[in-house]
All heavy atoms as a GROMACS GRO file, in nm:
protein
  558
    1MET      N    1   0.083  -0.118   0.000
    1MET     CA    2   0.000   0.000   0.000
    1MET      C    3   0.088   0.126   0.000
    1MET      O    4   0.056   0.223  -0.066
    1MET     CB    5  -0.090  -0.003   0.124
    1MET     CG    6  -0.188   0.110   0.132
    1MET     SD    7  -0.330   0.098   0.027
    1MET     CE    8  -0.413  -0.040   0.095
    2LYS      N    9   0.196   0.121   0.074
    2LYS     CA   10   0.285   0.236   0.083
    2LYS      C   11   0.349   0.266  -0.053
    2LYS      O   12   0.359   0.381  -0.093
    2LYS     CB   13   0.392   0.208   0.189
    2LYS     CG   14   0.486   0.320   0.215
    2LYS     CD   15   0.582   0.282   0.328
    2LYS     CE   16   0.691   0.382   0.346
    2LYS     NZ   17   0.783   0.344   0.453
    3THR      N   18   0.390   0.162  -0.123
    3THR     CA   19   0.452   0.180  -0.255
    3THR      C   20   0.352   0.234  -0.355
    3THR      O   21   0.386   0.322  -0.436
    3THR     CB   22   0.511   0.047  -0.304
    3THR    OG1   23   0.598  -0.005  -0.204
    3THR    CG2   24   0.586   0.065  -0.433
    4ALA      N   25   0.230   0.184  -0.351
    4ALA     CA   26   0.127   0.233  -0.443
    4ALA      C   27   0.096   0.380  -0.417
    4ALA      O   28   0.077   0.458  -0.511
    4ALA     CB   29   0.000   0.149  -0.428
    5ALA      N   30   0.093   0.418  -0.290
    5ALA     CA   31   0.068   0.559  -0.256
    5ALA      C   32   0.180   0.647  -0.310
    5ALA      O   33   0.154   0.754  -0.367
    5ALA     CB   34   0.056   0.575  -0.105
    6LYS      N   35   0.304   0.601  -0.296
    6LYS     CA   36   0.417   0.678  -0.348
    6LYS      C   37   0.409   0.695  -0.499
    6LYS      O   38   0.435   0.802  -0.552
    6LYS     CB   39   0.549   0.611  -0.310
    6LYS     CG   40   0.587   0.625  -0.166
    6LYS     CD   41   0.721   0.559  -0.140
    6LYS     CE   42   0.763   0.570   0.003
    6LYS     NZ   43   0.894   0.509   0.027
    7VAL      N   44   0.373   0.588  -0.568
    7VAL     CA   45   0.364   0.593  -0.715
    7VAL      C   46   0.258   0.694  -0.758
    7VAL      O   47   0.283   0.778  -0.847
    7VAL     CB   48   0.334   0.454  -0.772
    7VAL    CG1   49   0.296   0.461  -0.919
    7VAL    CG2   50   0.452   0.362  -0.752
    8PHE      N   51   0.141   0.690  -0.696
    8PHE     CA   52   0.034   0.782  -0.737
    8PHE      C   53   0.064   0.926  -0.698
    8PHE      O   54   0.024   1.020  -0.768
    8PHE     CB   55  -0.101   0.736  -0.680
    8PHE     CG   56  -0.162   0.626  -0.759
    8PHE    CD1   57  -0.164   0.496  -0.712
    8PHE    CD2   58  -0.218   0.650  -0.884
    8PHE    CE1   59  -0.219   0.395  -0.785
    8PHE    CE2   60  -0.274   0.550  -0.959
    8PHE     CZ   61  -0.276   0.420  -0.910
    9ILE      N   62   0.134   0.946  -0.589
    9ILE     CA   63   0.174   1.083  -0.552
    9ILE      C   64   0.274   1.137  -0.652
    9ILE      O   65   0.265   1.252  -0.696
    9ILE     CB   66   0.230   1.086  -0.409
    9ILE    CG1   67   0.118   1.059  -0.308
    9ILE    CG2   68   0.296   1.220  -0.379
    9ILE    CD1   69   0.168   1.037  -0.167
   10ILE      N   70   0.370   1.055  -0.692
   10ILE     CA   71   0.469   1.098  -0.791
   10ILE      C   72   0.402   1.128  -0.925
   10ILE      O   73   0.434   1.228  -0.990
   10ILE     CB   74   0.580   0.993  -0.805
   10ILE    CG1   75   0.664   0.989  -0.678
   10ILE    CG2   76   0.667   1.021  -0.927
   10ILE    CD1   77   0.763   0.876  -0.670
   11LEU      N   78   0.306   1.044  -0.967
   11LEU     CA   79   0.234   1.071  -1.091
   11LEU      C   80   0.156   1.202  -1.083
   11LEU      O   81   0.154   1.280  -1.180
   11LEU     CB   82   0.139   0.955  -1.123
   11LEU     CG   83   0.204   0.828  -1.174
   11LEU    CD1   84   0.099   0.717  -1.188
   11LEU    CD2   85   0.273   0.852  -1.306
   12ALA      N   86   0.093   1.228  -0.969
   12ALA     CA   87   0.019   1.354  -0.953
   12ALA      C   88   0.113   1.473  -0.955
   12ALA      O   89   0.079   1.579  -1.007
   12ALA     CB   90  -0.060   1.350  -0.823
   13MET      N   91   0.232   1.455  -0.900
   13MET     CA   92   0.330   1.564  -0.903
   13MET      C   93   0.376   1.591  -1.046
   13MET      O   94   0.397   1.706  -1.085
   13MET     CB   95   0.450   1.529  -0.815
   13MET     CG   96   0.422   1.534  -0.667
   13MET     SD   97   0.554   1.469  -0.566
   13MET     CE   98   0.686   1.582  -0.603
   14ILE      N   99   0.393   1.487  -1.125
   14ILE     CA  100   0.437   1.504  -1.264
   14ILE      C  101   0.328   1.570  -1.347
   14ILE      O  102   0.354   1.665  -1.422
   14ILE     CB  103   0.476   1.368  -1.324
   14ILE    CG1  104   0.604   1.316  -1.259
   14ILE    CG2  105   0.493   1.377  -1.476
   14ILE    CD1  106   0.639   1.173  -1.294
   15PHE      N  107   0.204   1.522  -1.335
   15PHE     CA  108   0.096   1.577  -1.416
   15PHE      C  109   0.050   1.714  -1.368
   15PHE      O  110  -0.007   1.791  -1.444
   15PHE     CB  111  -0.023   1.481  -1.421
   15PHE     CG  112   0.006   1.357  -1.500
   15PHE    CD1  113  -0.008   1.233  -1.442
   15PHE    CD2  114   0.050   1.364  -1.630
   15PHE    CE1  115   0.019   1.117  -1.513
   15PHE    CE2  116   0.078   1.249  -1.703
   15PHE     CZ  117   0.062   1.125  -1.645
   16GLY      N  118   0.077   1.748  -1.242
   16GLY     CA  119   0.038   1.878  -1.190
   16GLY      C  120   0.154   1.974  -1.178
   16GLY      O  121   0.147   2.070  -1.102
   17CYS      N  122   0.260   1.948  -1.254
   17CYS     CA  123   0.382   2.028  -1.237
   17CYS      C  124   0.365   2.172  -1.283
   17CYS      O  125   0.450   2.256  -1.254
   17CYS     CB  126   0.498   1.962  -1.309
   17CYS     SG  127   0.483   1.961  -1.487
   18ILE      N  128   0.258   2.203  -1.354
   18ILE     CA  129   0.237   2.340  -1.397
   18ILE      C  130   0.205   2.429  -1.277
   18ILE      O  131   0.235   2.547  -1.277
   18ILE     CB  132   0.127   2.344  -1.504
   18ILE    CG1  133   0.161   2.447  -1.606
   18ILE    CG2  134  -0.008   2.376  -1.450
   18ILE    CD1  135   0.127   2.412  -1.743
   19ALA      N  136   0.145   2.369  -1.175
   19ALA     CA  137   0.117   2.442  -1.051
   19ALA      C  138   0.223   2.404  -0.948
   19ALA      O  139   0.279   2.296  -0.952
   19ALA     CB  140  -0.022   2.406  -0.999
   20ILE      N  141   0.249   2.492  -0.857
   20ILE     CA  142   0.354   2.468  -0.758
   20ILE      C  143   0.303   2.386  -0.639
   20ILE      O  144   0.380   2.313  -0.576
   20ILE     CB  145   0.416   2.602  -0.713
   20ILE    CG1  146   0.544   2.581  -0.633
   20ILE    CG2  147   0.320   2.683  -0.632
   20ILE    CD1  148   0.660   2.544  -0.715
   21LEU      N  149   0.174   2.394  -0.607
   21LEU     CA  150   0.122   2.326  -0.489
   21LEU      C  151   0.134   2.174  -0.495
   21LEU      O  152   0.169   2.113  -0.394
   21LEU     CB  153  -0.023   2.368  -0.464
   21LEU     CG  154  -0.041   2.509  -0.411
   21LEU    CD1  155  -0.188   2.544  -0.398
   21LEU    CD2  156   0.029   2.527  -0.279
   22PRO      N  157   0.107   2.108  -0.608
   22PRO     CA  158   0.127   1.962  -0.609
   22PRO      C  159   0.272   1.922  -0.584
   22PRO      O  160   0.298   1.821  -0.519
   22PRO     CB  161   0.084   1.921  -0.750
   22PRO     CG  162  -0.010   2.024  -0.793
   22PRO     CD  163   0.039   2.152  -0.731
   23LEU      N  164   0.365   2.002  -0.631
   23LEU     CA  165   0.506   1.971  -0.608
   23LEU      C  166   0.542   1.985  -0.460
   23LEU      O  167   0.615   1.902  -0.404
   23LEU     CB  168   0.594   2.061  -0.692
   23LEU     CG  169   0.582   2.044  -0.844
   23LEU    CD1  170   0.665   2.150  -0.915
   23LEU    CD2  171   0.626   1.906  -0.885
   24ILE      N  172   0.491   2.088  -0.397
   24ILE     CA  173   0.523   2.113  -0.256
   24ILE      C  174   0.460   2.006  -0.167
   24ILE      O  175   0.528   1.940  -0.089
   24ILE     CB  176   0.477   2.253  -0.214
   24ILE    CG1  177   0.559   2.359  -0.286
   24ILE    CG2  178   0.485   2.270  -0.063
   24ILE    CD1  179   0.508   2.500  -0.267
   25PHE      N  180   0.328   1.989  -0.178
   25PHE     CA  181   0.259   1.896  -0.090
   25PHE      C  182   0.294   1.750  -0.121
   25PHE      O  183   0.299   1.667  -0.031
   25PHE     CB  184   0.108   1.918  -0.095
   25PHE     CG  185   0.065   2.041  -0.022
   25PHE    CD1  186   0.028   2.155  -0.090
   25PHE    CD2  187   0.066   2.043   0.116
   25PHE    CE1  188  -0.011   2.269  -0.022
   25PHE    CE2  189   0.028   2.157   0.185
   25PHE     CZ  190  -0.010   2.269   0.117
   26GLY      N  191   0.318   1.720  -0.247
   26GLY     CA  192   0.360   1.585  -0.282
   26GLY      C  193   0.497   1.552  -0.225
   26GLY      O  194   0.519   1.443  -0.172
   27GLY      N  195   0.589   1.645  -0.233
   27GLY     CA  196   0.722   1.624  -0.178
   27GLY      C  197   0.721   1.608  -0.027
   27GLY      O  198   0.790   1.521   0.029
   28ILE      N  199   0.643   1.690   0.040
   28ILE     CA  200   0.633   1.680   0.186
   28ILE      C  201   0.570   1.547   0.225
   28ILE      O  202   0.615   1.480   0.319
   28ILE     CB  203   0.555   1.799   0.244
   28ILE    CG1  204   0.632   1.929   0.224
   28ILE    CG2  205   0.524   1.777   0.391
   28ILE    CD1  206   0.555   2.054   0.260
   29THR      N  207   0.465   1.507   0.155
   29THR     CA  208   0.398   1.380   0.187
   29THR      C  209   0.492   1.262   0.164
   29THR      O  210   0.493   1.168   0.244
   29THR     CB  211   0.271   1.364   0.101
   29THR    OG1  212   0.187   1.478   0.120
   29THR    CG2  213   0.193   1.240   0.142
   30LEU      N  214   0.569   1.265   0.058
   30LEU     CA  215   0.664   1.156   0.033
   30LEU      C  216   0.769   1.148   0.144
   30LEU      O  217   0.805   1.038   0.186
   30LEU     CB  218   0.732   1.174  -0.103
   30LEU     CG  219   0.646   1.146  -0.225
   30LEU    CD1  220   0.722   1.180  -0.352
   30LEU    CD2  221   0.601   1.002  -0.227
   31SER      N  222   0.817   1.262   0.190
   31SER     CA  223   0.916   1.258   0.298
   31SER      C  224   0.853   1.210   0.428
   31SER      O  225   0.917   1.139   0.505
   31SER     CB  226   0.982   1.394   0.316
   31SER     OG  227   0.891   1.488   0.369
   32LYS      N  228   0.729   1.248   0.454
   32LYS     CA  229   0.661   1.201   0.575
   32LYS      C  230   0.634   1.051   0.568
   32LYS      O  231   0.636   0.984   0.671
   32LYS     CB  232   0.528   1.276   0.595
   32LYS     CG  233   0.542   1.422   0.624
   32LYS     CD  234   0.601   1.446   0.760
   32LYS     CE  235   0.609   1.594   0.788
   32LYS     NZ  236   0.666   1.623   0.918
   33LEU      N  237   0.608   0.998   0.449
   33LEU     CA  238   0.587   0.854   0.434
   33LEU      C  239   0.712   0.776   0.473
   33LEU      O  240   0.703   0.668   0.529
   33LEU     CB  241   0.549   0.821   0.289
   33LEU     CG  242   0.401   0.825   0.254
   33LEU    CD1  243   0.383   0.808   0.104
   33LEU    CD2  244   0.325   0.720   0.329
   34ASN      N  245   0.827   0.830   0.442
   34ASN     CA  246   0.952   0.761   0.476
   34ASN      C  247   0.984   0.768   0.624
   34ASN      O  248   1.048   0.677   0.677
   34ASN     CB  249   1.067   0.820   0.395
   34ASN     CG  250   1.057   0.784   0.249
   34ASN    OD1  251   1.003   0.681   0.213
   34ASN    ND2  252   1.108   0.871   0.165
   35LYS      N  253   0.942   0.875   0.692
   35LYS     CA  254   0.980   0.896   0.832
   35LYS      C  255   0.874   0.855   0.932
   35LYS      O  256   0.902   0.846   1.051
   35LYS     CB  257   1.014   1.043   0.853
   35LYS     CG  258   1.133   1.090   0.774
   35LYS     CD  259   1.156   1.237   0.794
   35LYS     CE  260   1.269   1.285   0.705
   35LYS     NZ  261   1.287   1.430   0.713
   36ALA      N  262   0.750   0.832   0.888
   36ALA     CA  263   0.639   0.809   0.981
   36ALA      C  264   0.653   0.676   1.053
   36ALA      O  265   0.698   0.576   0.996
   36ALA     CB  266   0.507   0.812   0.905
   37GLN      N  267   0.615   0.676   1.180
   37GLN     CA  268   0.617   0.555   1.262
   37GLN      C  269   0.476   0.499   1.283
   37GLN      O  270   0.461   0.383   1.315
   37GLN     CB  271   0.680   0.584   1.398
   37GLN     CG  272   0.825   0.627   1.388
   37GLN     CD  273   0.914   0.516   1.335
   37GLN    OE1  274   0.897   0.401   1.370
   37GLN    NE2  275   1.007   0.552   1.247
   38SER      N  276   0.374   0.584   1.268
   38SER     CA  277   0.236   0.539   1.283
   38SER      C  278   0.149   0.606   1.177
   38SER      O  279   0.184   0.711   1.122
   38SER     CB  280   0.183   0.570   1.422
   38SER     OG  281   0.169   0.708   1.440
   39ALA      N  282   0.035   0.546   1.152
   39ALA     CA  283  -0.056   0.598   1.049
   39ALA      C  284  -0.118   0.731   1.091
   39ALA      O  285  -0.157   0.810   1.005
   39ALA     CB  286  -0.164   0.495   1.019
   40SER      N  287  -0.128   0.756   1.220
   40SER     CA  288  -0.189   0.881   1.266
   40SER      C  289  -0.105   1.003   1.229
   40SER      O  290  -0.157   1.114   1.217
   40SER     CB  291  -0.212   0.877   1.416
   40SER     OG  292  -0.090   0.864   1.485
   41GLU      N  293   0.025   0.983   1.209
   41GLU     CA  294   0.112   1.094   1.168
   41GLU      C  295   0.085   1.136   1.024
   41GLU      O  296   0.122   1.247   0.984
   41GLU     CB  297   0.258   1.052   1.180
   41GLU     CG  298   0.304   1.021   1.320
   41GLU     CD  299   0.447   0.972   1.323
   41GLU    OE1  300   0.525   1.006   1.232
   41GLU    OE2  301   0.480   0.900   1.418
   42LEU      N  302   0.023   1.050   0.945
   42LEU     CA  303   0.002   1.078   0.804
   42LEU      C  304  -0.137   1.128   0.770
   42LEU      O  305  -0.165   1.159   0.654
   42LEU     CB  306   0.028   0.949   0.722
   42LEU     CG  307   0.169   0.894   0.730
   42LEU    CD1  308   0.176   0.760   0.662
   42LEU    CD2  309   0.266   0.991   0.668
   43THR      N  310  -0.224   1.138   0.869
   43THR     CA  311  -0.363   1.176   0.842
   43THR      C  312  -0.374   1.314   0.780
   43THR      O  313  -0.440   1.331   0.676
   43THR     CB  314  -0.446   1.169   0.972
   43THR    OG1  315  -0.434   1.039   1.028
   43THR    CG2  316  -0.592   1.199   0.945
   44VAL      N  317  -0.310   1.412   0.838
   44VAL     CA  318  -0.318   1.549   0.787
   44VAL      C  319  -0.258   1.557   0.647
   44VAL      O  320  -0.314   1.621   0.558
   44VAL     CB  321  -0.246   1.646   0.883
   44VAL    CG1  322  -0.236   1.784   0.822
   44VAL    CG2  323  -0.316   1.650   1.016
   45TRP      N  324  -0.144   1.489   0.627
   45TRP     CA  325  -0.078   1.496   0.497
   45TRP      C  326  -0.156   1.422   0.391
   45TRP      O  327  -0.154   1.459   0.274
   45TRP     CB  328   0.066   1.447   0.509
   45TRP     CG  329   0.143   1.538   0.596
   45TRP    CD1  330   0.182   1.515   0.724
   45TRP    CD2  331   0.182   1.672   0.566
   45TRP    NE1  332   0.246   1.627   0.774
   45TRP    CE2  333   0.246   1.724   0.679
   45TRP    CE3  334   0.168   1.752   0.454
   45TRP    CZ2  335   0.298   1.852   0.683
   45TRP    CZ3  336   0.220   1.881   0.459
   45TRP    CH2  337   0.284   1.929   0.571
   46GLY      N  338  -0.228   1.316   0.429
   46GLY     CA  339  -0.314   1.248   0.334
   46GLY      C  340  -0.429   1.335   0.288
   46GLY      O  341  -0.463   1.339   0.169
   47ILE      N  342  -0.489   1.408   0.382
   47ILE     CA  343  -0.599   1.499   0.347
   47ILE      C  344  -0.550   1.614   0.259
   47ILE      O  345  -0.613   1.649   0.159
   47ILE     CB  346  -0.667   1.550   0.475
   47ILE    CG1  347  -0.736   1.435   0.547
   47ILE    CG2  348  -0.767   1.661   0.443
   47ILE    CD1  349  -0.786   1.468   0.684
   48LEU      N  350  -0.436   1.672   0.295
   48LEU     CA  351  -0.380   1.779   0.212
   48LEU      C  352  -0.342   1.728   0.074
   48LEU      O  353  -0.356   1.799  -0.026
   48LEU     CB  354  -0.258   1.842   0.281
   48LEU     CG  355  -0.287   1.927   0.403
   48LEU    CD1  356  -0.158   1.969   0.470
   48LEU    CD2  357  -0.370   2.048   0.365
   49ASP      N  358  -0.296   1.604   0.068
   49ASP     CA  359  -0.260   1.544  -0.060
   49ASP      C  360  -0.383   1.523  -0.148
   49ASP      O  361  -0.377   1.539  -0.269
   49ASP     CB  362  -0.188   1.411  -0.036
   49ASP     CG  363  -0.114   1.365  -0.158
   49ASP    OD1  364  -0.040   1.446  -0.216
   49ASP    OD2  365  -0.131   1.248  -0.195
   50ILE      N  366  -0.496   1.488  -0.087
   50ILE     CA  367  -0.621   1.474  -0.163
   50ILE      C  368  -0.658   1.607  -0.228
   50ILE      O  369  -0.695   1.613  -0.345
   50ILE     CB  370  -0.735   1.424  -0.073
   50ILE    CG1  371  -0.714   1.277  -0.038
   50ILE    CG2  372  -0.871   1.443  -0.140
   50ILE    CD1  373  -0.812   1.223   0.062
   51PHE      N  374  -0.649   1.715  -0.152
   51PHE     CA  375  -0.692   1.846  -0.202
   51PHE      C  376  -0.594   1.907  -0.302
   51PHE      O  377  -0.636   1.965  -0.402
   51PHE     CB  378  -0.714   1.944  -0.087
   51PHE     CG  379  -0.836   1.915  -0.006
   51PHE    CD1  380  -0.827   1.901   0.131
   51PHE    CD2  381  -0.960   1.898  -0.066
   51PHE    CE1  382  -0.939   1.873   0.207
   51PHE    CE2  383  -1.073   1.870   0.009
   51PHE     CZ  384  -1.062   1.857   0.146
   52PHE      N  385  -0.466   1.896  -0.276
   52PHE     CA  386  -0.370   1.971  -0.355
   52PHE      C  387  -0.289   1.888  -0.454
   52PHE      O  388  -0.228   1.945  -0.545
   52PHE     CB  389  -0.273   2.047  -0.263
   52PHE     CG  390  -0.340   2.152  -0.181
   52PHE    CD1  391  -0.348   2.139  -0.044
   52PHE    CD2  392  -0.397   2.262  -0.241
   52PHE    CE1  393  -0.410   2.236   0.032
   52PHE    CE2  394  -0.460   2.359  -0.167
   52PHE     CZ  395  -0.467   2.346  -0.030
   53CYS      N  396  -0.282   1.759  -0.436
   53CYS     CA  397  -0.194   1.679  -0.522
   53CYS      C  398  -0.276   1.582  -0.607
   53CYS      O  399  -0.287   1.599  -0.727
   53CYS     CB  400  -0.091   1.606  -0.436
   53CYS     SG  401   0.046   1.540  -0.530
   54GLY      N  402  -0.330   1.479  -0.547
   54GLY     CA  403  -0.405   1.381  -0.623
   54GLY      C  404  -0.499   1.303  -0.534
   54GLY      O  405  -0.468   1.273  -0.418
   55LEU      N  406  -0.612   1.268  -0.588
   55LEU     CA  407  -0.716   1.200  -0.511
   55LEU      C  408  -0.675   1.058  -0.473
   55LEU      O  409  -0.684   1.018  -0.356
   55LEU     CB  410  -0.846   1.198  -0.593
   55LEU     CG  411  -0.967   1.136  -0.525
   55LEU    CD1  412  -1.009   1.220  -0.407
   55LEU    CD2  413  -1.080   1.123  -0.623
   56ILE      N  414  -0.626   0.981  -0.568
   56ILE     CA  415  -0.593   0.841  -0.541
   56ILE      C  416  -0.476   0.829  -0.445
   56ILE      O  417  -0.480   0.749  -0.350
   56ILE     CB  418  -0.564   0.766  -0.673
   56ILE    CG1  419  -0.689   0.767  -0.762
   56ILE    CG2  420  -0.521   0.623  -0.646
   56ILE    CD1  421  -0.666   0.712  -0.899
   57GLY      N  422  -0.372   0.906  -0.466
   57GLY     CA  423  -0.257   0.902  -0.376
   57GLY      C  424  -0.294   0.940  -0.234
   57GLY      O  425  -0.248   0.878  -0.138
   58GLY      N  426  -0.377   1.041  -0.218
   58GLY     CA  427  -0.420   1.083  -0.086
   58GLY      C  428  -0.504   0.978  -0.015
   58GLY      O  429  -0.488   0.955   0.105
   59ILE      N  430  -0.592   0.914  -0.090
   59ILE     CA  431  -0.674   0.807  -0.031
   59ILE      C  432  -0.586   0.690   0.012
   59ILE      O  433  -0.606   0.632   0.119
   59ILE     CB  434  -0.784   0.764  -0.129
   59ILE    CG1  435  -0.887   0.875  -0.144
   59ILE    CG2  436  -0.851   0.635  -0.082
   59ILE    CD1  437  -0.989   0.852  -0.252
   60LEU      N  438  -0.488   0.656  -0.069
   60LEU     CA  439  -0.399   0.547  -0.033
   60LEU      C  440  -0.315   0.581   0.090
   60LEU      O  441  -0.286   0.493   0.172
   60LEU     CB  442  -0.310   0.509  -0.151
   60LEU     CG  443  -0.380   0.440  -0.268
   60LEU    CD1  444  -0.282   0.420  -0.382
   60LEU    CD2  445  -0.439   0.309  -0.225
   61VAL      N  446  -0.276   0.705   0.105
   61VAL     CA  447  -0.202   0.746   0.224
   61VAL      C  448  -0.290   0.731   0.348
   61VAL      O  449  -0.245   0.684   0.453
   61VAL     CB  450  -0.151   0.892   0.212
   61VAL    CG1  451  -0.099   0.944   0.344
   61VAL    CG2  452  -0.044   0.901   0.106
   62LEU      N  453  -0.417   0.765   0.336
   62LEU     CA  454  -0.508   0.751   0.449
   62LEU      C  455  -0.538   0.605   0.482
   62LEU      O  456  -0.574   0.574   0.596
   62LEU     CB  457  -0.639   0.826   0.422
   62LEU     CG  458  -0.627   0.978   0.416
   62LEU    CD1  459  -0.761   1.039   0.376
   62LEU    CD2  460  -0.582   1.033   0.550
   63CYS      N  461  -0.523   0.516   0.386
   63CYS     CA  462  -0.551   0.373   0.408
   63CYS      C  463  -0.431   0.294   0.459
   63CYS      O  464  -0.445   0.176   0.489
   63CYS     CB  465  -0.600   0.309   0.278
   63CYS     SG  466  -0.761   0.369   0.226
   64ILE      N  467  -0.316   0.357   0.471
   64ILE     CA  468  -0.197   0.287   0.518
   64ILE      C  469  -0.215   0.249   0.665
   64ILE      O  470  -0.261   0.328   0.746
   64ILE     CB  471  -0.072   0.376   0.501
   64ILE    CG1  472  -0.040   0.391   0.352
   64ILE    CG2  473   0.047   0.319   0.574
   64ILE    CD1  474   0.076   0.484   0.325
   65LYS      N  475  -0.177   0.126   0.697
   65LYS     CA  476  -0.185   0.076   0.834
   65LYS      C  477  -0.050   0.090   0.902
   65LYS      O  478   0.052   0.108   0.838
   65LYS     CB  479  -0.228  -0.069   0.833
   65LYS     CG  480  -0.364  -0.090   0.772
   65LYS     CD  481  -0.401  -0.235   0.771
   65LYS     CE  482  -0.536  -0.252   0.703
   65LYS     NZ  483  -0.569  -0.390   0.680
   66ASP      N  484  -0.051   0.078   1.034
   66ASP     CA  485   0.074   0.087   1.111
   66ASP      C  486   0.173  -0.021   1.073
   66ASP      O  487   0.293   0.001   1.075
   66ASP     CB  488   0.044   0.078   1.261
   66ASP     CG  489  -0.020   0.205   1.316
   66ASP    OD1  490  -0.002   0.310   1.253
   66ASP    OD2  491  -0.088   0.196   1.418
   67GLU      N  492   0.125  -0.140   1.038
   67GLU     CA  493   0.213  -0.250   1.002
   67GLU      C  494   0.292  -0.219   0.875
   67GLU      O  495   0.403  -0.268   0.857
   67GLU     CB  496   0.134  -0.380   0.981
   67GLU     CG  497   0.062  -0.428   1.105
   67GLU     CD  498  -0.076  -0.366   1.120
   67GLU    OE1  499  -0.144  -0.342   1.019
   67GLU    OE2  500  -0.114  -0.340   1.235
   68ASP      N  501   0.236  -0.140   0.786
   68ASP     CA  502   0.304  -0.105   0.661
   68ASP      C  503   0.420  -0.009   0.685
   68ASP      O  504   0.513  -0.002   0.604
   68ASP     CB  505   0.208  -0.041   0.561
   68ASP     CG  506   0.097  -0.136   0.518
   68ASP    OD1  507   0.120  -0.258   0.522
   68ASP    OD2  508  -0.011  -0.088   0.480
   69LEU      N  509   0.417   0.064   0.794
   69LEU     CA  510   0.519   0.165   0.821
   69LEU      C  511   0.635   0.112   0.903
   69LEU      O  512   0.740   0.174   0.906
   69LEU     CB  513   0.454   0.285   0.893
   69LEU     CG  514   0.350   0.360   0.814
   69LEU    CD1  515   0.281   0.463   0.901
   69LEU    CD2  516   0.410   0.426   0.692
   70GLN      N  517   0.615   0.002   0.972
   70GLN     CA  518   0.721  -0.053   1.056
   70GLN      C  519   0.826  -0.122   0.971
   70GLN      O  520   0.794  -0.188   0.873
   70GLN     CB  521   0.664  -0.153   1.156
   70GLN     CG  522   0.557  -0.094   1.248
   70GLN     CD  523   0.607   0.024   1.327
   70GLN    OE1  524   0.720   0.024   1.373
   70GLN    NE2  525   0.524   0.126   1.341
   71PRO      N  526   0.954  -0.108   1.006
   71PRO     CA  527   1.058  -0.178   0.931
   71PRO      C  528   1.045  -0.328   0.948
   71PRO      O  529   1.007  -0.377   1.054
   71PRO     CB  530   1.188  -0.126   0.992
   71PRO     CG  531   1.150  -0.066   1.122
   71PRO     CD  532   1.007  -0.027   1.113
   72LYS      N  533   1.074  -0.401   0.842
   72LYS     CA  534   1.062  -0.546   0.847
   72LYS      C  535   1.177  -0.605   0.927
   72LYS      O  536   1.293  -0.570   0.906
   72LYS     CB  537   1.060  -0.604   0.706
   72LYS     CG  538   0.938  -0.562   0.630
   72LYS     CD  539   0.933  -0.623   0.494
   72LYS     CE  540   0.806  -0.575   0.424
   72LYS     NZ  541   0.796  -0.625   0.290
   73GLN      N  542   1.144  -0.694   1.017
   73GLN     CA  543   1.245  -0.759   1.100
   73GLN      C  544   1.261  -0.904   1.057
   73GLN      O  545   1.163  -0.970   1.027
   73GLN     CB  546   1.205  -0.753   1.247
   73GLN     CG  547   1.192  -0.611   1.296
   73GLN     CD  548   1.140  -0.606   1.439
   73GLN    OE1  549   1.117  -0.708   1.500
   73GLN    NE2  550   1.124  -0.486   1.490
   74ASN      N  551   1.381  -0.952   1.056
   74ASN     CA  552   1.407  -1.091   1.016
   74ASN      C  553   1.405  -1.183   1.134
   74ASN      O  554   1.441  -1.162   1.238
   74ASN     CB  555   1.543  -1.101   0.945
   74ASN     CG  556   1.538  -1.027   0.813
   74ASN    OD1  557   1.433  -1.021   0.750
   74ASN    ND2  558   1.648  -0.969   0.773
   0.00000   0.00000   0.00000
């Protein structure tokens, strides 16, 4: 789910590159996806991503579970 969200955010940033807001909010959301420890940290950025970047990427960010954000342990 995390990888799919990243792909759709990047696509929205590419297709919305004429405006500056998709680039800003998409970049911030991508960096938060890499650093987040729980899904509650991504709620605000998912909502902002829906409004300013892309609908599908934002919805996928909101659907990410805590298990998807934890590093895999062997």
